[in-house]
N, C-alpha and C positions, 0 to 999 in steps of 0.2 A: 522551510526555515532557511533555502539557502538568502532568498531574497529578505528574510529578515539580520542575518548576519553581512551583507552586501551594503545594504541601511545604516549597519551601528557601525561598520567597519572608517574605523576614524583616518583622515586625507593622510597624504603621506607629506613630505615637508615640502616637496616639488611639489604638491599641490595645491599646496598654502600661499607659497610664492605665486601663484597664477600659472603653472606648467613652464616647458616650457619659452610660449610667447612669452611671459609674463618676465622672463629674466629678457629678451628680448629687448621689449619696447621699457622695460626700466633702463637700458643702457641709453634711447636713443636721444634721451635729450643733453644728452652730450654729444650725441656730432650735430644734432642738429645746433647745439651753442656755437662750436668750433665751425661749422659752416658759416651761419648767421654772421659769425664776427667775423669773417674773413672780406665777406664781401659787404658788411654798413653795418661795423664795428663792436664796439664793447655795451652799448645799453639796449639798439635791439636781441642783439643775442641772448643775454639775460632776460627779456621780457619773453625772447620766441622760444625758449626753454624752458620759463616757467610755464604759459602757457602749452607747452607741447606734452607736460608733465600733468595735465590737465586732464588735457583731452584722451590722456593714457588711460589715466580712469574714467574715464565715461564712459572709453568702451569698453571695457574690462566693464565694467556694470550692468555697460546694453547686455553681455555677451552671457551673464549672470555666474562671472569669473568673480577670484579670488582679488581686490581692489589690493590687497595691501606692501604691492608690488607699486600700485601707482602712486597711496600714501607715505611707501620712503620714498619713490623719486619726488615728490614734491617735498617731503623735508628735506631730504641732503640738495636739491638746486637749488633750494631758498636757503638753506645755509650758506654751499658755494657761490650764493648770485652775491647775496649779501657781502661778502667778504672780497669778491671781486669792484665791488659797485662803489665799496671803503679804500682797496684799494688802487683803483682808479684803472687795474691792468688786466686783458684776460684771463693771465697764465695765474690768477688771482682765484680765479675759479676754480682752480683744482687742489688749493693752499688745503682745505679740511680736509680731505679725502688725503693727502699724503701723510700728511700727521694724525690723523686718523687710524691709518694701517700702524704708525707706531708704537700706538698705544694699546692697539690687537694684541702686534704682535712681544712687547714687552708683557702685558696680560697673561699671555700664553706661555708663557718662560717662566714666569711667576712662578703659574701653578704644578708646572713640572717644581721642579724648583720646591714646594711646598707637599708634594706628592698630591694632590689634587689635578690630574692629566686634565684639562676644561675640556677635551673631548669625550672623554668617558662622559662626565661634570655635565654635559650638555644634554650628550644623548639619553643617558639617564635621568633624566628630567622631562624631555619628549615626549620619552616610550614611560616612565614611570613606572621604571626597572629597580627605584631604590639604589644602593652602596653595595651592591653583596658584593659585588665587583672586587670592591676593597682590598678584600680581607685576600684572597688569591697575590702572591705577588708578581706570577707572570703576566697579569690582569693588567694590571698597575704598572706593569714595562711595555707592554703592547700600546697602550692608552696612551702611553710617555711619547712613541713613537708617530702615533696619529698626530698628541698634541705641535709635537716638534713640527713635523710637517707646515701645523699654520704655521706658526711660528715663523719658520722660512719663508711662506709666503710673504707673507706681511709685510718684513723685512725685505725681501726680496722690494718687493712693492714700493716702499717707502725711499732705500737708497736708490734703484733706478728711477722715479717722479722728483726729488729729492732735485736728482743730477738735469734733471729735464728742464724743472724748475729754477736750477738757479743761473741755466743755460737759457732759459724765454724763450722756451719753441712751444708753444700753446701745441698747435701738430700735433709733436713727437708728443707731447704731453697728453692727448686724444687717443690714441697709437695706445702708448705704454698703456695704459685707463682699463684699454677693453680685453689687447691680451695677454696682459696680465690681472686680469676680472676670470668670468667665469670658466679661465679654461685653466688657469691656476687650483681655484676653486675646487675645477672636475678631481683632479689631483690628488686632492689633499681629503676630499670628499671619497678617496676612493680607500686613499689610504686609514681612513675612518673604520668607512663599510673592511677590512682586512682586519681589523681591534675589535669590532664590534664580533665579526665571527666566529675570531675566537674564546674571545671570550663568554659568548652563550656557549662556544661547545664547551668549554669548558665546568662553566658552570651545572649544566645540564648531566655530564660527567659526576661531579659532585651531590648532586643531586638525585641522583641516580646512586653513588654509592652509598650513601648515606640512609637511600629508603631500604635498601641490601640491608647494612649493617643492624637498622632497627625491627626487620624481620629475621634477622638469622636471630638478635637480642629476645625476642618474643616467644622464637619456637626454641630457645633453651630455655628460655624460663616457663613455660608450659609442661615442655616434658621433665624438668627439676620437680615442677608441682606437680606432676603426673607419677612422679618417683616416688615424690615423698608420703602420698598418700597410697600409695601401694605396700608402703614400707610402714608402717602405721596399719591399713592394718592386717600387714601377717603380723605383726607383734603386738595385734592385741590377740589374735586368736592360738598365737604361741604363750599364752602371761598366765598363767593359773585362778591370781587374783583375778580376770574381766570375770569368770562362773561364779565366782564365790560375791562378787558383785549384781549378778545377776538373779541372783537368788542362789547358789550356786550346787554343782555336780558334788557332791561327799562320797564317797566311798561307803558309807554307813548301810545294809540294808536299811529299806524304807518297809515297815510294818502299816499296812491298808487296813487290818484285823478291827473289825469295830469295839468297841469298847463293851458294851452288853456280852458277847462272846466271847471276847478273853472274861470275864469275870465270869461264864459256867463254866470253860473249862478247871477255870480253881476249882 
């Protein structure tokens, strides 16, 4: 029974991303790009980063792991490399990620304003829990806080990396991208887990309270029905019309003497 449950268990978000090793592998193309660019120039750095992204996919596939980080890395590195090639400058490699952070940060802020905080929406979508959490204002508030943390992470990335981009510091851009990547994401994930646990606790308490109220209502209806039934029986016993309806009991004595015997008596 346990083995069946384990086989049907859905992989976590971290497992879908390839685990810790998958996260680390997806960061390496940036390091490769910066190092090769420093020693060999822009074009070798572009091809090295793209090639290393493909190698990551092959390694993860051979390990029977998830290739999702590799696919994401190849896609992201491909766009970054194209921008760097078009601009002819190594710092262009980071331009896509910089504006991407601004878009993400704006999206999270907007979701708070429209009362659909993305931290709650995304979590509910990944876990198939629906939108029951939105019925409780306290749940929405907690997810607002978690969503705000995500927004601050992306906005901080944009502000710092945009400033470094203007300073044309490729090395510091790479360092900022790595330092403000998964470490800050871990902080935002912690805030999301905090909101999820509080929300789940409230939802369970609400469900238990509704079940108890339904049980008490059913007991009251059952007791009322039993009382009504006993009252009806008691009323029928006290009602003299009931006997008459059944063929009735009267005060007149009954004469059971046969008809010929009564004739002889006369």
